[in-house]
Residue, then its C-alpha position, 0 to 999 in steps of 0.5 A: m468499518d471494513n479494514h481490508i485493503k481492496i484492490s481491483n482484480e486486474r491490479k491483483q493479477d499484476m501484483i501476483l505476477a510481480i511476486k512470481n517474478y521477484f521470487q524467480k529473479e531474487r530467489d531462483e524459485e518458481l511460484g505458482d499462482l496459488a502460492a503468490t496469491l497467498i503471499l499477496d493476501f498475507f501482505l494485504e491483510k497483515l502489512a498493508p493496513e499499517i502502511y496505509n495508516q502511515g500514509v494517512y498520518d503523513s497526509y494529515k501532517y502535511l495538510n496541517e502544515r499547509i493550513e498553518d501556512l495559510l494563516e500566515i497570509q492574514k492581514y492585520 
């Protein structure tokens, strides 16, 4: 199973621009495309899977609670 987070090229370009804008605004640093791409790749490889997994767990928990609610409508 492939554990990498995949994003479209268009979305990746949007994220690279967002990183460059963040560094310019918050740190007064100008980043090039390569530096911003490396930062994005780091986040996608090292951090995104953990965030994704938390979203999966939260969804699982939510659905289990809804299933319990469904059982309450049984007729006896």
